[in-house]
Legacy VTK file of the C-alpha trace (Angstrom):
# vtk DataFile Version 3.0
C-alpha trace
ASCII
DATASET POLYDATA
POINTS 60 float
0.129 64.733 98.952
3.178 62.878 100.280
5.320 64.096 103.130
8.562 65.655 101.809
10.530 63.868 104.541
9.398 60.548 103.045
10.251 61.420 99.448
13.597 63.257 99.811
16.480 61.867 101.828
18.013 64.010 104.539
21.412 64.420 102.849
19.820 65.217 99.486
17.611 67.850 101.172
20.659 69.290 102.971
22.329 69.881 99.589
19.167 71.546 98.278
19.046 73.838 101.314
22.758 74.686 100.950
21.927 76.636 97.795
19.976 79.169 99.914
21.742 78.930 103.296
24.667 80.662 104.905
25.931 78.019 107.354
25.521 74.389 108.284
23.702 75.329 111.493
20.980 76.983 109.431
20.641 73.863 107.333
20.359 71.702 110.471
17.621 73.953 111.885
15.672 73.885 108.636
15.865 70.099 108.407
14.560 69.746 111.972
11.671 72.105 111.244
10.825 70.003 108.189
10.599 66.918 110.382
13.852 65.118 109.648
15.247 62.941 112.455
18.868 62.413 113.535
20.032 65.521 111.709
23.206 65.967 113.736
24.237 62.360 113.171
23.772 62.647 109.425
25.598 65.958 109.073
28.423 65.248 111.492
30.971 63.976 108.963
33.711 66.409 107.977
33.515 65.505 104.285
29.807 66.161 104.084
30.121 69.460 105.976
32.949 70.545 103.640
30.849 69.716 100.584
27.863 71.704 101.946
30.109 74.683 102.725
31.609 74.533 99.249
28.139 74.588 97.707
27.074 77.495 99.953
30.068 79.541 98.788
29.197 78.877 95.155
25.650 80.114 95.648
26.679 83.467 97.196
LINES 1 61
60 0 1 2 3 4 5 6 7 8 9 10 11 12 13 14 15 16 17 18 19 20 21 22 23 24 25 26 27 28 29 30 31 32 33 34 35 36 37 38 39 40 41 42 43 44 45 46 47 48 49 50 51 52 53 54 55 56 57 58 59
């Protein structure tokens, strides 16, 4: 079985997690636990954070 970190990109996985998360900090923690590297660097952009927050609001 392949490692999920190898098959799904960090940003794509962040959007998947946003459907079941309440804040970006929770997404960051989950990504780190799953083995993704440089999480803060990838999720530091304001546009990306805004898109994740928008998706989280829709899934409430």
